[in-house]
DRENDO-1510 file (C-alpha; in Angstrom, 1 decimal, always signed):
<recs>
REC; n; res; u; v; w
REC; 1; MET; +70.9; +138.0; +128.5 .
REC; 2; LEU; +73.9; +136.6; +130.3 .
REC; 3; ARG; +71.7; +134.5; +132.6 .
REC; 4; ARG; +69.9; +133.0; +129.6 .
REC; 5; PHE; +73.2; +132.2; +128.0 .
REC; 6; PHE; +74.5; +130.7; +131.2 .
REC; 7; ARG; +71.4; +128.5; +131.4 .
REC; 8; TRP; +71.9; +127.3; +127.9 .
REC; 9; ILE; +75.5; +126.4; +128.7 .
REC; 10; VAL; +74.5; +124.4; +131.8 .
REC; 11; ARG; +71.7; +122.6; +129.9 .
REC; 12; THR; +74.1; +121.7; +127.1 .
REC; 13; VAL; +76.7; +120.4; +129.5 .
REC; 14; LEU; +74.1; +118.3; +131.4 .
REC; 15; VAL; +72.8; +116.8; +128.1 .
REC; 16; ALA; +76.3; +116.0; +127.0 .
REC; 17; VAL; +77.1; +114.4; +130.4 .
REC; 18; VAL; +73.9; +112.3; +130.2 .
REC; 19; LEU; +74.6; +111.2; +126.7 .
REC; 20; LEU; +78.2; +110.3; +127.5 .
REC; 21; ALA; +76.9; +108.3; +130.5 .
REC; 22; ILE; +74.4; +106.4; +128.3 .
REC; 23; VAL; +77.1; +105.7; +125.7 .
REC; 24; ALA; +79.6; +104.5; +128.4 .
REC; 25; ILE; +77.0; +102.2; +130.0 .
REC; 26; SER; +76.0; +100.8; +126.6 .
REC; 27; ASP; +79.7; +100.3; +125.7 .
REC; 28; TYR; +80.3; +98.5; +129.0 .
REC; 29; ILE; +77.3; +96.2; +128.6 .
REC; 30; SER; +78.2; +95.3; +125.0 .
REC; 31; HIS; +81.8; +94.4; +126.0 .
REC; 32; ARG; +80.8; +92.5; +129.1 .
REC; 33; VAL; +81.6; +88.8; +129.0 .
REC; 34; GLN; +79.8; +86.3; +131.3 .
REC; 35; PRO; +81.8; +83.8; +133.2 .
REC; 36; ASN; +82.1; +80.3; +131.7 .
REC; 37; SER; +81.9; +81.7; +128.1 .
REC; 38; VAL; +83.2; +80.1; +124.9 .
REC; 39; LEU; +84.9; +82.1; +122.1 .
REC; 40; SER; +83.4; +81.3; +118.7 .
REC; 41; VAL; +85.6; +81.6; +115.6 .
REC; 42; GLU; +84.2; +81.1; +112.1 .
REC; 43; LEU; +86.6; +80.9; +109.2 .
REC; 44; ASP; +84.7; +81.7; +106.0 .
REC; 45; GLY; +85.9; +83.6; +102.9 .
REC; 46; THR; +89.3; +85.1; +102.2 .
REC; 47; VAL; +91.8; +85.3; +105.0 .
REC; 48; VAL; +93.5; +88.7; +104.9 .
REC; 49; GLU; +96.2; +90.3; +106.9 .
REC; 50; ARG; +93.9; +93.0; +108.4 .
REC; 51; GLY; +90.3; +94.1; +108.2 .
REC; 52; THR; +88.7; +97.4; +108.6 .
REC; 53; SER; +87.1; +97.6; +112.0 .
REC; 54; SER; +85.3; +100.2; +114.0 .
REC; 55; VAL; +83.1; +100.3; +117.1 .
REC; 56; LEU; +80.4; +98.7; +114.9 .
REC; 57; GLY; +82.7; +95.7; +114.2 .
REC; 58; LEU; +84.1; +94.4; +110.9 .
REC; 59; LEU; +82.8; +96.1; +107.8 .
REC; 60; SER; +83.2; +93.0; +105.6 .
REC; 61; LYS; +81.5; +89.7; +106.3 .
REC; 62; ASN; +83.2; +87.9; +103.5 .
REC; 63; GLU; +86.7; +87.8; +104.9 .
REC; 64; THR; +88.6; +86.7; +108.0 .
REC; 65; ALA; +91.0; +89.3; +109.2 .
REC; 66; LEU; +94.1; +87.9; +110.9 .
REC; 67; ASN; +94.7; +91.0; +113.0 .
REC; 68; THR; +91.2; +90.8; +114.5 .
REC; 69; LEU; +91.4; +87.0; +115.0 .
REC; 70; ARG; +94.8; +87.3; +116.6 .
REC; 71; ASN; +93.6; +90.0; +119.0 .
REC; 72; ALA; +90.5; +88.0; +120.0 .
REC; 73; ILE; +92.3; +84.7; +120.6 .
REC; 74; ASP; +95.3; +86.3; +122.5 .
REC; 75; GLN; +92.9; +88.3; +124.7 .
REC; 76; ALA; +90.6; +85.3; +125.3 .
REC; 77; ALA; +93.5; +83.1; +126.3 .
REC; 78; LYS; +94.2; +85.4; +129.2 .
REC; 79; ASP; +90.5; +86.1; +130.1 .
REC; 80; PRO; +89.4; +83.9; +133.0 .
REC; 81; LYS; +85.8; +84.3; +131.9 .
REC; 82; ILE; +86.6; +82.4; +128.6 .
REC; 83; VAL; +86.9; +78.7; +129.2 .
REC; 84; GLY; +87.0; +77.3; +125.7 .
REC; 85; MET; +86.9; +78.0; +121.9 .
REC; 86; GLU; +85.0; +76.6; +119.0 .
REC; 87; ILE; +86.5; +76.9; +115.5 .
REC; 88; LYS; +84.1; +76.5; +112.6 .
REC; 89; VAL; +86.0; +75.9; +109.4 .
REC; 90; ILE; +83.4; +76.6; +106.7 .
REC; 91; ASN; +84.9; +77.7; +103.4 .
REC; 92; PRO; +88.1; +79.7; +104.0 .
REC; 93; GLU; +90.6; +80.7; +101.3 .
REC; 94; MET; +94.1; +80.9; +102.8 .
REC; 95; GLU; +97.7; +80.2; +102.2 .
REC; 96; LEU; +99.7; +77.6; +104.1 .
REC; 97; ALA; +101.5; +80.3; +106.1 .
REC; 98; GLN; +98.2; +81.8; +107.2 .
REC; 99; ALA; +96.9; +78.4; +108.3 .
REC; 100; GLN; +100.1; +77.8; +110.2 .
REC; 101; GLU; +99.6; +81.2; +112.0 .
REC; 102; ILE; +96.1; +80.3; +113.0 .
REC; 103; VAL; +97.3; +76.9; +114.2 .
REC; 104; ALA; +99.9; +78.6; +116.4 .
REC; 105; LEU; +97.1; +80.9; +117.9 .
REC; 106; ILE; +94.9; +77.8; +118.7 .
REC; 107; LYS; +97.9; +76.1; +120.4 .
REC; 108; SER; +98.7; +79.2; +122.4 .
REC; 109; PHE; +95.1; +79.3; +123.5 .
REC; 110; LYS; +95.2; +75.7; +124.6 .
REC; 111; SER; +98.4; +76.3; +126.5 .
REC; 112; HIS; +96.4; +78.4; +129.0 .
REC; 113; GLY; +94.5; +75.3; +130.1 .
REC; 114; LYS; +91.5; +75.9; +127.9 .
REC; 115; TRP; +89.7; +73.4; +125.7 .
REC; 116; THR; +89.0; +73.7; +121.9 .
REC; 117; ALA; +86.7; +72.0; +119.4 .
REC; 118; ALA; +86.6; +72.3; +115.6 .
REC; 119; TYR; +83.9; +71.7; +113.1 .
REC; 120; LEU; +84.5; +71.1; +109.4 .
REC; 121; GLU; +81.8; +71.1; +106.7 .
REC; 122; THR; +84.4; +69.6; +104.3 .
REC; 123; ALA; +88.1; +69.9; +103.6 .
REC; 124; GLY; +88.3; +70.7; +99.9 .
REC; 125; GLU; +85.0; +69.6; +98.4 .
REC; 126; SER; +86.3; +70.1; +94.9 .
REC; 127; GLY; +89.8; +71.4; +95.6 .
REC; 128; LEU; +92.7; +71.2; +98.0 .
REC; 129; GLY; +91.7; +70.6; +101.6 .
REC; 130; ASN; +95.1; +70.8; +103.3 .
REC; 131; THR; +94.8; +74.2; +104.9 .
REC; 132; PRO; +91.3; +73.9; +106.3 .
REC; 133; TYR; +92.1; +70.5; +107.8 .
REC; 134; ILE; +95.4; +71.8; +109.3 .
REC; 135; VAL; +93.5; +74.5; +111.1 .
REC; 136; ALA; +90.8; +72.1; +112.3 .
REC; 137; CYS; +93.2; +69.4; +113.5 .
REC; 138; ALA; +94.9; +71.9; +115.8 .
REC; 139; ALA; +91.8; +71.7; +118.1 .
REC; 140; ASP; +91.4; +69.1; +120.9 .
REC; 141; GLU; +88.7; +67.4; +118.9 .
REC; 142; VAL; +87.5; +67.6; +115.3 .
REC; 143; SER; +84.0; +67.1; +114.0 .
REC; 144; LEU; +83.1; +66.6; +110.3 .
REC; 145; MET; +79.8; +66.8; +108.5 .
REC; 146; PRO; +78.6; +63.2; +107.7 .
REC; 147; GLN; +78.7; +64.0; +104.0 .
REC; 148; GLY; +82.0; +65.9; +104.1 .
REC; 149; ASP; +85.3; +64.8; +102.4 .
REC; 150; LEU; +88.9; +65.1; +103.5 .
REC; 151; ASN; +90.7; +66.0; +100.2 .
REC; 152; LEU; +94.2; +65.9; +101.6 .
REC; 153; MET; +96.6; +66.2; +98.7 .
REC; 154; GLY; +100.2; +66.5; +97.8 .
REC; 155; VAL; +101.8; +69.8; +96.6 .
REC; 156; GLN; +102.2; +70.8; +93.0 .
REC; 157; LEU; +103.8; +73.9; +91.4 .
REC; 158; ARG; +103.0; +75.1; +87.9 .
REC; 159; GLU; +105.2; +77.2; +85.6 .
REC; 160; LEU; +104.2; +78.9; +82.4 .
REC; 161; PHE; +106.7; +79.0; +79.5 .
REC; 162; MET; +105.9; +81.3; +76.5 .
REC; 163; ARG; +109.2; +81.1; +74.5 .
REC; 164; GLY; +107.7; +78.9; +71.9 .
REC; 165; THR; +104.8; +81.3; +71.3 .
REC; 166; LEU; +107.2; +84.3; +71.2 .
REC; 167; ASP; +109.4; +82.4; +68.6 .
REC; 168; TRP; +106.3; +81.7; +66.5 .
REC; 169; ILE; +105.3; +85.4; +66.3 .
REC; 170; GLY; +108.9; +86.5; +65.8 .
REC; 171; ILE; +109.8; +88.1; +69.2 .
REC; 172; THR; +113.2; +87.5; +70.8 .
REC; 173; PRO; +113.1; +88.2; +74.5 .
REC; 174; ASN; +116.1; +89.8; +76.2 .
REC; 175; PHE; +116.3; +89.9; +80.0 .
REC; 176; ALA; +119.1; +90.4; +82.5 .
REC; 177; SER; +119.1; +88.4; +85.7 .
REC; 178; ALA; +121.5; +88.2; +88.7 .
REC; 179; GLY; +122.3; +84.5; +88.9 .
REC; 180; GLN; +120.8; +81.2; +87.8 .
REC; 181; TYR; +118.2; +81.1; +90.5 .
REC; 182; LYS; +116.6; +84.4; +89.5 .
REC; 183; SER; +114.1; +82.6; +87.3 .
REC; 184; ALA; +111.3; +85.1; +86.9 .
REC; 185; ALA; +112.2; +85.8; +83.3 .
REC; 186; ASN; +112.3; +82.1; +82.4 .
REC; 187; MET; +108.7; +82.2; +81.4 .
REC; 188; PHE; +109.7; +84.4; +78.4 .
REC; 189; THR; +113.2; +83.1; +77.7 .
REC; 190; ASN; +112.8; +79.3; +78.1 .
REC; 191; LYS; +110.6; +76.5; +76.7 .
REC; 192; ASP; +111.1; +74.3; +79.8 .
REC; 193; PHE; +112.6; +74.3; +83.3 .
REC; 194; SER; +116.2; +75.3; +83.6 .
REC; 195; PRO; +118.1; +72.9; +86.0 .
REC; 196; ALA; +118.2; +75.7; +88.7 .
REC; 197; GLN; +114.5; +76.5; +88.4 .
REC; 198; LYS; +113.6; +72.8; +88.6 .
REC; 199; GLU; +115.8; +72.5; +91.7 .
REC; 200; GLU; +114.2; +75.4; +93.5 .
REC; 201; ASP; +110.7; +74.4; +92.6 .
REC; 202; GLU; +111.2; +70.8; +93.7 .
REC; 203; GLY; +112.8; +72.1; +96.9 .
REC; 204; LEU; +109.9; +74.4; +97.6 .
REC; 205; ALA; +107.2; +71.8; +96.9 .
REC; 206; GLY; +109.1; +69.3; +99.1 .
REC; 207; SER; +109.4; +71.7; +102.0 .
REC; 208; LEU; +105.7; +72.6; +101.8 .
REC; 209; PHE; +104.7; +69.0; +101.7 .
REC; 210; ASP; +106.9; +68.1; +104.6 .
REC; 211; GLN; +105.4; +70.9; +106.7 .
REC; 212; ILE; +101.8; +69.7; +105.9 .
REC; 213; VAL; +102.6; +66.1; +106.8 .
REC; 214; ALA; +104.4; +67.2; +110.0 .
REC; 215; THR; +101.5; +69.4; +111.2 .
REC; 216; MET; +98.9; +66.8; +110.6 .
REC; 217; GLY; +100.9; +64.1; +112.2 .
REC; 218; ASP; +101.8; +66.1; +115.3 .
REC; 219; GLU; +98.2; +67.3; +115.9 .
REC; 220; ARG; +96.5; +63.9; +115.3 .
REC; 221; LYS; +99.3; +61.8; +116.9 .
REC; 222; LEU; +99.9; +59.9; +113.6 .
REC; 223; SER; +103.2; +59.0; +112.1 .
REC; 224; PRO; +104.4; +60.7; +108.9 .
REC; 225; ASP; +104.2; +57.5; +107.0 .
REC; 226; THR; +100.6; +57.1; +108.0 .
REC; 227; ILE; +99.7; +60.6; +106.9 .
REC; 228; LYS; +101.5; +60.1; +103.6 .
REC; 229; GLY; +99.6; +56.9; +103.1 .
REC; 230; LEU; +96.3; +58.7; +103.8 .
REC; 231; ILE; +97.2; +61.5; +101.3 .
REC; 232; ASP; +97.8; +58.8; +98.7 .
REC; 233; GLN; +94.2; +57.6; +99.3 .
REC; 234; ALA; +92.5; +61.0; +99.1 .
REC; 235; PRO; +89.8; +62.1; +98.8 .
REC; 236; ILE; +88.7; +60.3; +102.0 .
REC; 237; ASN; +85.0; +60.2; +102.9 .
REC; 238; ALA; +83.7; +61.0; +106.4 .
REC; 239; ASP; +83.3; +57.4; +107.5 .
REC; 240; ASP; +86.9; +56.5; +106.5 .
REC; 241; GLY; +88.2; +59.7; +108.0 .
REC; 242; LEU; +86.6; +58.7; +111.4 .
REC; 243; LYS; +88.0; +55.2; +111.1 .
REC; 244; ASP; +91.5; +56.5; +110.2 .
REC; 245; LYS; +91.4; +58.9; +113.2 .
REC; 246; LEU; +91.6; +62.0; +111.1 .
REC; 247; VAL; +88.4; +63.2; +112.8 .
REC; 248; ASP; +86.7; +62.4; +116.2 .
REC; 249; ARG; +83.0; +62.8; +115.4 .
REC; 250; LEU; +80.6; +63.0; +112.5 .
REC; 251; GLU; +77.9; +65.5; +113.2 .
REC; 252; TYR; +76.1; +68.5; +111.7 .
REC; 253; GLU; +76.8; +72.1; +112.6 .
REC; 254; ASP; +73.7; +72.5; +114.8 .
REC; 255; GLN; +74.6; +69.3; +116.7 .
REC; 256; PHE; +78.2; +70.6; +117.1 .
REC; 257; THR; +77.0; +74.0; +118.4 .
REC; 258; GLU; +74.6; +72.4; +120.9 .
REC; 259; ARG; +77.3; +70.1; +122.2 .
REC; 260; VAL; +79.7; +73.1; +122.6 .
REC; 261; LYS; +77.2; +75.0; +124.6 .
REC; 262; ASN; +76.9; +72.1; +127.0 .
REC; 263; HIS; +80.6; +71.1; +126.9 .
REC; 264; GLY; +81.7; +69.3; +130.1 .
REC; 265; GLY; +78.2; +69.3; +131.6 .
REC; 266; SER; +78.1; +73.1; +132.0 .
REC; 267; VAL; +76.0; +75.7; +130.2 .
REC; 268; HIS; +78.2; +78.1; +128.2 .
REC; 269; LYS; +77.5; +81.5; +126.6 .
REC; 270; VAL; +79.0; +81.6; +123.1 .
REC; 271; VAL; +80.7; +84.9; +122.2 .
REC; 272; ASP; +81.6; +85.7; +118.6 .
REC; 273; TYR; +85.2; +86.6; +118.2 .
REC; 274; THR; +84.5; +89.7; +116.1 .
REC; 275; ASP; +82.3; +91.1; +118.9 .
REC; 276; TYR; +84.8; +90.1; +121.5 .
REC; 277; ALA; +87.7; +91.8; +119.7 .
REC; 278; ARG; +85.7; +95.0; +118.9 .
REC; 279; PRO; +87.5; +97.9; +120.4 .
REC; 280; SER; +85.9; +99.8; +123.3 .
REC; 281; LEU; +84.8; +103.4; +122.7 .
REC; 282; PHE; +87.4; +104.5; +125.2 .
REC; 283; SER; +90.2; +102.1; +124.4 .
REC; 284; SER; +92.1; +104.7; +122.4 .
REC; 285; LEU; +92.2; +107.2; +125.2 .
REC; 286; GLY; +95.1; +105.5; +127.1 .
REC; 287; GLY; +98.7; +106.5; +126.5 .
REC; 288; GLY; +102.0; +104.8; +127.3 .
REC; 289; ASP; +104.4; +102.6; +125.4 .
REC; 290; GLN; +103.1; +101.0; +122.2 .
REC; 291; ILE; +104.2; +98.5; +119.5 .
REC; 292; ALA; +103.4; +99.6; +116.0 .
REC; 293; VAL; +102.5; +97.0; +113.4 .
REC; 294; ILE; +103.3; +98.0; +109.8 .
REC; 295; TYR; +101.9; +95.9; +106.9 .
REC; 296; GLY; +103.7; +95.4; +103.7 .
REC; 297; ASN; +101.2; +93.8; +101.4 .
REC; 298; GLY; +101.3; +93.3; +97.6 .
REC; 299; GLU; +103.7; +94.0; +94.8 .
REC; 300; ILE; +106.6; +96.3; +95.8 .
REC; 301; GLN; +106.5; +99.5; +93.8 .
REC; 302; ARG; +108.0; +103.0; +93.8 .
REC; 303; GLY; +105.7; +105.9; +94.5 .
REC; 304; ASP; +102.4; +106.1; +96.3 .
REC; 305; GLU; +99.0; +104.5; +96.2 .
REC; 306; GLY; +99.7; +101.8; +93.6 .
REC; 307; PHE; +97.8; +98.6; +93.0 .
REC; 308; ASP; +99.1; +95.1; +92.7 .
REC; 309; PRO; +99.1; +94.1; +88.9 .
REC; 310; PHE; +99.3; +90.4; +89.8 .
REC; 311; SER; +96.1; +90.5; +91.8 .
REC; 312; GLY; +93.9; +93.0; +90.1 .
REC; 313; PRO; +92.7; +96.6; +90.5 .
REC; 314; ASP; +91.0; +96.0; +93.8 .
REC; 315; THR; +94.2; +95.2; +95.6 .
REC; 316; THR; +96.9; +97.6; +97.0 .
REC; 317; ALA; +100.6; +97.5; +96.4 .
REC; 318; MET; +103.5; +97.8; +98.9 .
REC; 319; THR; +104.7; +101.3; +97.8 .
REC; 320; SER; +107.9; +102.9; +98.9 .
REC; 321; ASP; +106.2; +106.2; +99.8 .
REC; 322; ASP; +103.6; +104.6; +102.0 .
REC; 323; MET; +106.1; +102.3; +103.8 .
REC; 324; THR; +108.7; +105.0; +104.4 .
REC; 325; ASP; +106.0; +107.4; +105.7 .
REC; 326; ALA; +104.8; +104.6; +108.1 .
REC; 327; PHE; +108.3; +104.0; +109.4 .
REC; 328; LYS; +109.0; +107.7; +109.8 .
REC; 329; SER; +105.8; +108.2; +111.7 .
REC; 330; ALA; +106.7; +105.3; +114.0 .
REC; 331; ARG; +110.2; +106.6; +114.5 .
REC; 332; GLU; +109.1; +110.0; +115.5 .
REC; 333; ASP; +106.3; +108.9; +117.8 .
REC; 334; ASP; +107.7; +108.9; +121.4 .
REC; 335; ASP; +105.1; +106.3; +122.5 .
REC; 336; VAL; +106.2; +103.7; +119.9 .
REC; 337; ARG; +108.9; +101.6; +121.4 .
REC; 338; ALA; +109.1; +98.8; +118.7 .
REC; 339; VAL; +107.8; +98.0; +115.3 .
REC; 340; ILE; +106.6; +94.7; +113.9 .
REC; 341; LEU; +106.8; +94.5; +110.1 .
REC; 342; ARG; +104.6; +91.9; +108.4 .
REC; 343; VAL; +105.4; +91.2; +104.8 .
REC; 344; ASP; +103.1; +89.4; +102.3 .
REC; 345; SER; +104.6; +90.2; +98.9 .
REC; 346; PRO; +105.7; +88.5; +95.7 .
REC; 347; GLY; +108.5; +91.0; +95.4 .
REC; 348; GLY; +108.9; +93.8; +92.9 .
REC; 349; SER; +111.0; +96.9; +92.4 .
REC; 350; MET; +114.6; +96.7; +93.6 .
REC; 351; LEU; +114.8; +100.5; +94.0 .
REC; 352; ALA; +111.6; +100.6; +96.0 .
REC; 353; SER; +112.9; +97.8; +98.2 .
REC; 354; GLU; +116.1; +99.7; +98.8 .
REC; 355; LEU; +114.1; +102.8; +99.8 .
REC; 356; ILE; +112.0; +100.8; +102.3 .
REC; 357; ASP; +115.1; +99.1; +103.6 .
REC; 358; ARG; +116.8; +102.4; +104.2 .
REC; 359; GLU; +113.9; +103.7; +106.2 .
REC; 360; VAL; +113.8; +100.5; +108.3 .
REC; 361; GLU; +117.5; +100.9; +109.1 .
</recs>
């Protein structure tokens, strides 16, 4: 009886060892990068702070996760087997700050002596094209589809004022605010801009516009006045964009892809950034010092597991309970030596903010 049990134990261990060896070999092969490879980045769909990833890769194909993108580009910049990067800007939805972060990642990659090439289908077919173009123009060279447009526009801000409607239905709004620049309640109390609100909106729009102009000018080696003149002419068709030095080539995606594969007269293996950044099965086994990243996304609320009322029921809120729990866990973890707090929020509860601030301190 004992002999039979011993045989069963030995067989079980042997099977487990063989299976573990097979998994390890498969994991090694799937993460192996050939020399002279090119990292391929495609921006399509909503750009989000972080995506849900596993050993099978990103679960959502309709978003670009900044955390995955950042990990892939940072790692590839230091990888001697990666010699260049292609950036395909298809149809991303992103804010200016997100575009600026991606630009910084591309420039950091280039600073390691590696080449970059970008492809644009169009920059704002029926809307604003500033952010897609800003990302593309950070590359060494920019290609545009022959029928594409460059819809480079100025910046506008819109405010909604409902006081007239409230007066009409007999409602008198009553809000308290701390100072003239606290203008959130103006939509209920005013029929038009207050001087302070107009000042802050004009300041914000002007700052955003200046940043857009400066980025385009720096990356394309054009003066601010030239960029402003081109914005006044928008939308700009592909031929004019080439003539005005906003792009370097007019070609279709398959032509761009083929050219990248043979960049510089060499044959390159193209590696998708989501596969490249996918964690190894054994990557979580290592210990040592760590940096924790805590994400504060959405409307700031007290409590736990809220949702952002400004973005809909499918979005999460930045709740005081979740944030304080995250900071407490980081504080009590002896391996965590530092914390990066990334905030993407329109604001919200003052009390919840104070609770989060207390835990940070």
